[in-house]
C-alpha positions, 0 to 999 in steps of 0.5 A: 469523515476522519482520515488517517494517513501513513506510508512506508517511505517515511514521514518526510517522503514526497509521496505522503505530502501528495497523499495529504493533499488528496485527503484534504480534498476529501475531508478537513479532519486529516491526521498523519502517523508515519515512520520516521524513516524508510520502511519499504518491504517491512510488510505487516511487521510489528515492533513487538517487545521493543519500546517505540517513541512518538515524535509530534511534528505538529497538531495532527502529524506524528512520526513513530521512531523506528516504527513500521507502517502497521505500528503507526496505524495501531498508534493512530487508531488506538491512541493518538486519535483519541476515542474517535478512530479514523473512518478511512486509512490512506497508505502512501503515496508510495514511490513505485508500484505495488503490484502482483505478489509484491503486495505480500511484503509491501509496507504500503499495503500493510498500512491499508490492511491494518487500517481495515483490520482496525475497522476503517476503509483501508486504501493503499496508493502507489505511483508507478515508475517506468524502471526501464527509464530509471528510478525517477518518480513522475507523480503526475497521475497520483496528483491528478487522479488520486482524489477521484480514485480514493473517492470512488473506492470510499463510496463503493466500499462495503463492510470492513472485510477488504482493503484496496490496492490502487496503482497509478500508471506512469503514462501522461495523465491526459492519456490515462484510460480510467479505473480498472478493477482487477486481480493482482498478478500471481507470479510463476515464482517469487520475484525476489532473488539473491543479487550480488553486491560489488562489495566482496562477500555481500549481497542484496535481496532485489527484484532483478527481473519480472517473472513471466508470463504475465496475465494480461487481465491482472494489475501488472499489465493493466497498469503498465501496458494499458495505462489504467489506474488499477484497483484491487480489492484484497480480502482480509479473510484468507482461508480458501473455502474451496480447499476447506470443503475439498479436504473436509473429512479427508485428513486424519491422524 
């Protein structure tokens, strides 16, 4: 099994080293192609119309200077891995959870999504943070349960019409309750808001609070409150066929 790793925190981020350990427990054919710096929130952006540079770190580790996670997966799958693209693309391990509607802008999720679109099994992994206690990352759950979670998804995956979003809870790994396959949380509104800066005339785009209410059966609460490793299968085909059927013949010019 050939595995390609990417992330959105950068090739030197601690989470990608953990992902490499996870991958090497599954295969001895592991490649890393990741951005040279932080690309958090880049989503599925491609750097179109601009030249990119590949920096080779070692025989199987590369960074794409200024590139997004999606750029990195394309470079790996269609160039750097030669005539044998990866069977599995692992994206992460991200520092902080990628839950709910946040997956729509997540560079971590986009790396896995592009991996699936390129024909691999795409899996995004994120280590949750208890932001009520600060921004420090405890990687214990990803370290202890990452191999088992990845192996379980790889063995269960069918076809290439989905990618998979995995989030590890921030509880003690010994109290983690197992794997829960759950939908992603649809928020009542976008979680992203204008957030004023201390510098006059400037602002941030940030998530100052989680939109409520939360579905107790969706990823956000099942990971945060219940202490499960959450797995959410995401479809590449995004068309809502029920709406297609409902609107068929009803729209005209």
